[in-house]
N, C-alpha and C positions, 0 to 999 in steps of 0.2 A: 687435260681428267675430268674425263662423264662424271660425272655426280652420278647420276641413275644406278650406271655400271657400277660403281662402288659401293653405291651400296645394294646393290643386289649380288652379289659377291659376298661380302658380307652378313646378311641374311641365310647364306648357302653356308658359310667358313661356322657360324655359328649354330648348326642345326645340332643337335644330336650335345650339344657340350654347352647346355645353359648353364644344368646340374653343376659340373662339375667349375664351371666358373661362376657362379655362386658361391659356390663354398673358399672360391680364394677371396672373391668380395667380403665375403664375410669371415673370415679369416686376417685378412687387411683392417676392414673396418673395428675388429673388439682389441685386435694389437696395438692397433695408432689411438684406442680409444683408451684403454689402461692404458698404456704408457705416456699419452696425453694429460690424463689424472693423475698418473703416480707423479711424474715429469714434474708437474707443478707445482707439485707441495714443495721445489724446490725452488726456493723466489729469483726471476733472470734466468738461472744456469739453467731451470728446467726446463724455459722455452725453448731455449737458444738448443739445450742439446735436440730437443723434438726437431726445431727445426734442421737440424743438420744430419741427423745420422735418420731419423725415423720415416717422416715424410719426401724426402728426395727417394730412400730407399724401393720404399714401397711403389713410388712412379715410373721410376723403372722399372719395376720388377715388373708393375701393367704394362708398360709400352712392351717388355720382352712378349709376356704371356701374348698381347694379339698381334705379335710379330710374326710369333712364331703359328699363332692358327691361322695367317694368310698362307705359310705352308704347309696345310692341314695335318698340323703337329697335334696330337693331343695333348691339353694341358694336366699337367698334376699340380697336388695339393701345396706342395713342397717348391713350386712354382713362386709363391706368391711370396718367397725371400732370396725370391734370383739376383732379386738386383743390390743383395746385401754385399757382393761380392767386388763391387766398387761404388762404394755409397760414397767414398769420398768426393770423386767426379760428378756422379751424381748431385753431392750440393752443390758443387764450386758452379754447375749448369742450371740449376731450378734456381740458386741465390742471381747468379747475375741476370738472367732472363729478367726475372724479377726484377731487379734491382733499376737494368736497361728500360723495361717497361715503365717500371715509375717515372724514371727521369724524363722520360720522354713523355708522358702522359700531366707532367707540371707545364707543360707548352701549351696544350687543351688536350681533352681526354679522345680528340679522333686519333691522332698522332700517337700516343698509348694503346688503340686499337690495331692501327694499322701496324705499330713495330710489332705486337701481342703473335699477328699473324706471320708478321716476318720470319717470328722467333719460333717459332712451334710445332719445328720441326728438329728443335736441339737435341731432344731427349731420345727420338728416336735414332738419332745419330749415334748418341754416345752408344744405346744398345747393341748396335752393329759393332761399333770400334770401342772394346773395354780400353776405358783408362785413356781415352783421348780428351786432348787438353780441351777446354768447356770455352776458352772465344773459337776456336778450330769449330767444335761444333757448331756456337753459334754464327760464324762465318760463313758456313759452310748449310744451317736452313736459310739465311738470307741467300746467299744464291737462288739453294733449290725453290722457295716461293717467290722469286723475282719472277713479274707478270701473273702468278696464281693469286696473287693475295686478293684476290675482291672472290675470285670462286672458292675460296674456304673458307669469306663469311659468309660464300650465299649457302655454301654447308651446315655451315653451323645453322644458319638461318630454318634450315629446310628440318631440325629436330625440332622446335619448339612446339609444332604439336605435336609428337612422342614424350616431350619432357611435360606437357599439361596431360599426356594422356597417364602418366606417371602417378601424376598429382593427384589426382581423382577416383584411381582408382587405391588411392591412401599408400602407395607405396610399392603396390601389388607389381605393376607393369616396368619397375623399373629391374626386373628378374629376368627382363631378354633387353628394355631399351638398352640399358648400359651397356650389356654388349655389344648389344646392334650399334650403335656410339664409338666405341673402342678400335672394334673391327673395321667398321666405315672409314676410320680416322690412319690407323696401318696400312689400309688401301692406299691412302690418298700417297700418305708418305711413298710407298712401290709404286704409287703413278710417276710422283712428282720425280724421284730418285732415277727410273727410266728414261725421262725425257730429256733430265737432265745430263745421263750416262755418254 
């Protein structure tokens, strides 16, 4: 898994697509914000509904959008909702990854961080295998990332400067930085998938 190559590919893949990717992000951000606000008016049940339906489905949508971009597909605004066709599977993956990471974190912070990278490809696996059992996605992610967790950690660290750029430009740079990061991680998944094939 060549970090420089993954990032170089990402820059090419998002070229000419920043506008539509920003529109997709804006749709997700606005709807998530409204849903969170409205559902928060319903004590307890509202936050659960948001966590079950809205957040995981949009996460799956984002993953699918960027996996498609790595295949040179042009996204559309409607792709913001493509994760809702498998929202229950997305919820289960999201929930179990969060639960397992939390339980490992109870042992100390470092095991939790290591496991978060171990589970990091679970949603990508689901994105390519609609309806796949959550535990299968997680177990495949563990196999896929075996021996590559440090590479993924270093890849994450390599974006710190870009995140700071986003902050000092009052969020403006994030219009380009977020697609760049997401496309790079989609490339990382494809790279790991080909290695383990």
